[in-house]
C-alpha positions as a LaTeX table, in Angstrom:
\begin{tabular}{lrrr}
\hline
Residue & $x$ (\AA) & $y$ (\AA) & $z$ (\AA) \\
\hline
Unk1 & 31.78 & $-1.28$ & 11.16 \\
Unk2 & 29.12 & $-2.85$ & 8.93 \\
Unk3 & 27.05 & $-0.61$ & 6.65 \\
Unk4 & 23.44 & $-0.31$ & 7.67 \\
Unk5 & 20.87 & $-2.01$ & 5.49 \\
Unk6 & 17.33 & $-0.95$ & 4.83 \\
Unk7 & 14.97 & $-3.39$ & 6.47 \\
Unk8 & 11.87 & $-4.27$ & 4.50 \\
Unk9 & 8.65 & $-3.81$ & 6.41 \\
Unk10 & 5.32 & $-5.33$ & 5.53 \\
Unk11 & 2.48 & $-2.90$ & 6.07 \\
Unk12 & $-1.24$ & $-3.62$ & 6.01 \\
Unk13 & $-3.97$ & $-1.19$ & 5.05 \\
Unk14 & $-7.67$ & $-1.16$ & 5.73 \\
Unk15 & $-9.34$ & 0.37 & 2.68 \\
Unk16 & $-12.88$ & 1.74 & 2.62 \\
Unk17 & $-14.96$ & 1.92 & $-0.54$ \\
Unk18 & $-13.78$ & $-1.27$ & $-2.24$ \\
Unk19 & $-16.64$ & $-3.46$ & $-3.43$ \\
Unk20 & $-15.56$ & $-5.40$ & $-6.53$ \\
Unk21 & $-12.76$ & $-6.77$ & $-8.67$ \\
Unk22 & $-12.44$ & $-3.46$ & $-10.50$ \\
Unk23 & $-11.69$ & $-1.79$ & $-7.14$ \\
Unk24 & $-9.03$ & $-4.42$ & $-6.43$ \\
Unk25 & $-7.42$ & $-3.69$ & $-9.81$ \\
Unk26 & $-7.52$ & 0.08 & $-9.20$ \\
Unk27 & $-5.87$ & $-0.29$ & $-5.78$ \\
Unk28 & $-3.25$ & $-2.69$ & $-7.13$ \\
Unk29 & $-2.45$ & $-0.29$ & $-9.97$ \\
Unk30 & $-2.21$ & 2.69 & $-7.59$ \\
Unk31 & 0.11 & 0.81 & $-5.21$ \\
Unk32 & 2.30 & $-0.33$ & $-8.10$ \\
Unk33 & 3.06 & 3.27 & $-9.07$ \\
Unk34 & 4.80 & 4.10 & $-5.77$ \\
Unk35 & 8.60 & 3.74 & $-5.98$ \\
Unk36 & 9.97 & 1.25 & $-3.46$ \\
Unk37 & 6.61 & $-0.43$ & $-2.84$ \\
Unk38 & 6.07 & $-4.10$ & $-3.63$ \\
Unk39 & 2.45 & $-5.22$ & $-3.63$ \\
Unk40 & 1.96 & $-8.46$ & $-1.68$ \\
Unk41 & $-1.81$ & $-8.87$ & $-1.68$ \\
Unk42 & $-4.92$ & $-6.84$ & $-2.42$ \\
Unk43 & $-8.43$ & $-7.96$ & $-1.55$ \\
Unk44 & $-11.73$ & $-6.21$ & $-1.06$ \\
Unk45 & $-11.22$ & $-3.93$ & 1.93 \\
Unk46 & $-7.50$ & $-4.49$ & 2.48 \\
Unk47 & $-4.04$ & $-4.45$ & 1.00 \\
Unk48 & $-0.59$ & $-5.59$ & 2.06 \\
Unk49 & 2.67 & $-4.25$ & 0.69 \\
Unk50 & 6.39 & $-4.29$ & 1.42 \\
Unk51 & 8.67 & $-1.29$ & 1.54 \\
Unk52 & 12.05 & $-0.38$ & 2.98 \\
Unk53 & 10.73 & 3.13 & 3.70 \\
Unk54 & 7.88 & 3.26 & 6.23 \\
Unk55 & 7.25 & 6.86 & 5.16 \\
Unk56 & 5.99 & 5.38 & 1.88 \\
Unk57 & 2.71 & 4.63 & 3.65 \\
Unk58 & 1.84 & 8.34 & 3.36 \\
Unk59 & 2.41 & 8.18 & $-0.41$ \\
Unk60 & 0.36 & 5.00 & $-0.65$ \\
Unk61 & $-2.55$ & 6.52 & 1.26 \\
Unk62 & $-2.41$ & 9.66 & $-0.90$ \\
Unk63 & $-2.41$ & 7.53 & $-4.09$ \\
Unk64 & $-5.42$ & 5.56 & $-2.89$ \\
Unk65 & $-7.28$ & 8.71 & $-1.89$ \\
Unk66 & $-6.71$ & 10.07 & $-5.40$ \\
Unk67 & $-8.47$ & 6.92 & $-6.66$ \\
Unk68 & $-11.41$ & 7.58 & $-4.32$ \\
Unk69 & $-10.58$ & 5.14 & $-1.50$ \\
Unk70 & $-10.05$ & 5.99 & 2.17 \\
Unk71 & $-7.17$ & 4.01 & 3.65 \\
Unk72 & $-5.40$ & 3.67 & 6.96 \\
Unk73 & $-2.45$ & 1.60 & 8.21 \\
Unk74 & $-3.48$ & $-1.33$ & 10.41 \\
Unk75 & $-1.05$ & $-2.11$ & 13.19 \\
\hline
\end{tabular}
């Protein structure tokens, strides 16, 4: 029997309240602090990241809310 592997998932977020490059930097910094999260792209109003733990999206959203941004996962 083969051991199970974690499968990386790419998740996308819609982020409210971003309006400038400083916001992009703040979101990138907040995402980078979450263990197991790899930032793929951050732009005004959205972010994309990879993780092997889909539950990390709750941590990501909480980190962004602590920075003053409302975020939600986009399917």
